[in-house]
C-alpha positions in Angstrom: 27.7 -37.1 2.3 28.3 -40.0 -0.3 29.0 -43.6 -0.2 27.5 -45.0 3.2 30.3 -45.9 5.6 29.0 -49.3 7.1 29.8 -52.5 7.3 28.5 -56.1 8.7 30.8 -58.8 9.1 30.7 -62.4 11.2 33.9 -63.8 12.2 33.4 -67.6 13.1 36.5 -69.5 14.8 36.6 -73.1 17.0 36.5 -70.2 20.0 33.8 -67.8 19.3 31.0 -66.6 16.7 30.7 -63.0 16.1 28.4 -60.9 14.3 28.9 -57.1 13.4 27.6 -54.2 11.9 29.4 -50.8 12.3 28.0 -47.4 10.8 30.7 -44.8 11.0 28.4 -42.1 10.8 26.3 -43.1 13.3 24.7 -41.4 16.7 26.8 -43.6 19.2 23.9 -46.2 19.7 25.4 -49.6 21.0 23.9 -52.7 20.8 26.0 -55.1 22.8 25.7 -57.9 24.8 29.4 -59.9 25.4 28.4 -61.2 28.9 31.3 -59.2 30.4 29.9 -56.4 31.9 33.8 -53.9 31.9 33.8 -54.9 27.8 30.0 -53.8 26.9 31.0 -50.5 28.9 34.2 -49.9 27.0 32.3 -50.3 24.0 29.3 -48.5 24.8 31.4 -45.3 25.6 33.5 -46.0 22.3 30.1 -45.7 20.6 28.8 -42.8 22.5 31.9 -40.5 22.3 33.0 -41.9 18.9 28.9 -41.7 17.3 30.0 -44.9 15.8 26.9 -47.0 16.1 27.5 -50.7 16.7 25.5 -54.1 16.8 27.3 -56.5 18.0 26.1 -60.4 19.2 28.4 -62.5 20.2 28.9 -66.2 21.5 31.5 -68.0 23.3 32.5 -71.5 22.4 35.0 -72.3 25.1 34.2 -70.0 27.9 37.4 -68.0 28.0 37.3 -64.3 28.6 40.5 -63.8 27.0 39.5 -65.1 23.4 36.0 -63.3 23.4 37.6 -60.2 24.6 40.4 -60.8 21.5 37.7 -61.7 18.6 35.3 -58.4 19.7 38.6 -56.1 19.5 39.3 -57.5 15.9 35.9 -57.8 14.6 35.3 -54.4 15.9 39.0 -53.6 14.4 37.9 -54.9 10.9 34.7 -53.2 11.1 35.5 -50.2 10.8 38.5 -50.5 8.6 36.1 -51.8 6.3 33.7 -48.8 6.8 36.6 -46.3 6.4 36.7 -47.6 2.7 39.5 -45.8 0.4 40.1 -43.6 3.1 39.7 -40.5 1.1 38.1 -37.2 2.1 39.0 -37.5 6.0 41.1 -35.5 8.1 42.8 -38.4 8.6 44.6 -37.0 12.0 42.5 -36.5 15.3 44.0 -35.8 19.1 41.6 -35.7 22.3 43.1 -35.3 26.0 40.1 -36.3 28.7 40.0 -36.1 31.9 38.4 -39.0 34.3 38.5 -37.3 37.9 42.1 -37.7 38.7 42.6 -39.2 35.8 44.0 -37.5 32.2 44.5 -39.8 28.9 45.9 -38.6 26.0 45.4 -40.4 22.3 46.7 -39.4 19.1 45.3 -41.0 15.9 46.3 -41.0 11.7 44.2 -43.0 9.9 46.9 -43.9 7.6 46.4 -47.1 6.1 49.3 -49.1 8.3 49.7 -50.1 11.7 51.5 -48.8 14.5 50.3 -49.1 18.1 51.7 -47.7 21.3 49.5 -47.9 24.5 50.9 -46.6 28.0 48.4 -46.7 30.8 50.2 -47.9 33.7 47.5 -49.8 35.8 47.9 -50.5 39.2 45.8 -53.9 39.9 45.3 -56.9 38.2 41.9 -57.0 38.1 39.6 -54.2 36.7 35.8 -54.8 37.4 35.5 -58.2 35.5 38.6 -58.0 33.5 42.5 -58.6 33.8 44.3 -55.5 32.9 46.1 -57.5 30.6 43.3 -58.2 28.6 42.0 -54.1 28.8 45.7 -53.0 27.0 45.0 -56.1 24.4 41.7 -54.8 23.5 43.3 -51.6 22.9 45.7 -53.1 20.8 43.8 -55.7 18.8 40.8 -52.9 17.9 43.8 -50.2 16.8 45.5 -53.2 15.0 42.7 -54.1 13.1 41.5 -50.8 12.5 45.0 -50.6 10.6 45.9 -47.0 12.0 48.9 -45.2 13.9 47.7 -45.0 17.2 49.3 -43.6 21.0 47.1 -43.5 24.0 49.1 -42.7 26.9 48.5 -41.9 30.8 49.3 -38.5 31.7 48.6 -39.3 35.4 46.1 -40.6 37.4 45.3 -43.1 40.0 41.8 -45.2 39.7 42.1 -47.8 37.1 38.6 -47.8 36.0 39.1 -44.1 35.5 42.2 -44.4 33.7 40.3 -47.2 30.9 37.3 -44.6 31.0 39.5 -41.5 29.8 41.5 -43.7 27.5 38.6 -45.0 25.6 37.1 -42.2 25.5 40.1 -40.4 24.2 40.5 -42.5 21.5 36.6 -42.3 20.4 37.1 -38.6 20.2 40.6 -38.5 18.7 38.8 -41.3 16.0 35.9 -38.7 15.4 38.1 -36.4 14.6 40.5 -38.1 12.5 36.9 -39.8 10.5 35.3 -36.6 9.9 34.1 -36.3 6.2 35.8 -32.8 3.9 34.9 -33.3 0.4 37.8 -31.1 -0.6 40.6 -33.2 1.0 40.8 -36.0 -1.7 43.7 -38.5 -0.4 45.1 -36.9 3.1 48.6 -37.8 1.8 51.2 -36.3 -0.4 51.8 -39.7 -1.7 48.7 -39.6 -3.1 47.2 -42.9 -1.3 46.5 -44.4 2.1 
């Protein structure tokens, strides 16, 4: 397959200290304990369905969950972005429509090296498990913005917010898995010959 698509990052701010190891060509192993159970569940689900391995160690210095959620998403995004290297020989595009009981969410990803993010999940509740819904949305935006891709995630229909989040992260994970697949015949997947 060629060069290993892995990255290791330590990011320390006044609010958090985060260390992450990422392997895009993994088997979906997640080693995480952020202290926020639903966040752990979201990341674990992403790993399982994208086949990305993530080992994550976190310290919250100010005990503000918003800061930790944001910084975790930033670090995962940066690490995936760096793991992609120059993005040559990747499929580039991925799409998935994923059901979770009564809910269906669709995600489309273009791993072009520029950011445009649209997330429309239309939650009903302010709190989903142990996360505010605004922090769930912010996690999605921060993750995708730092992967530096074009991504659209939209709820088709659904009523259970937990199911909507699960369908959303699964659809992103599967779309990412397809878009990051390697094919040595592709070269730079752009008519501009740059990503």
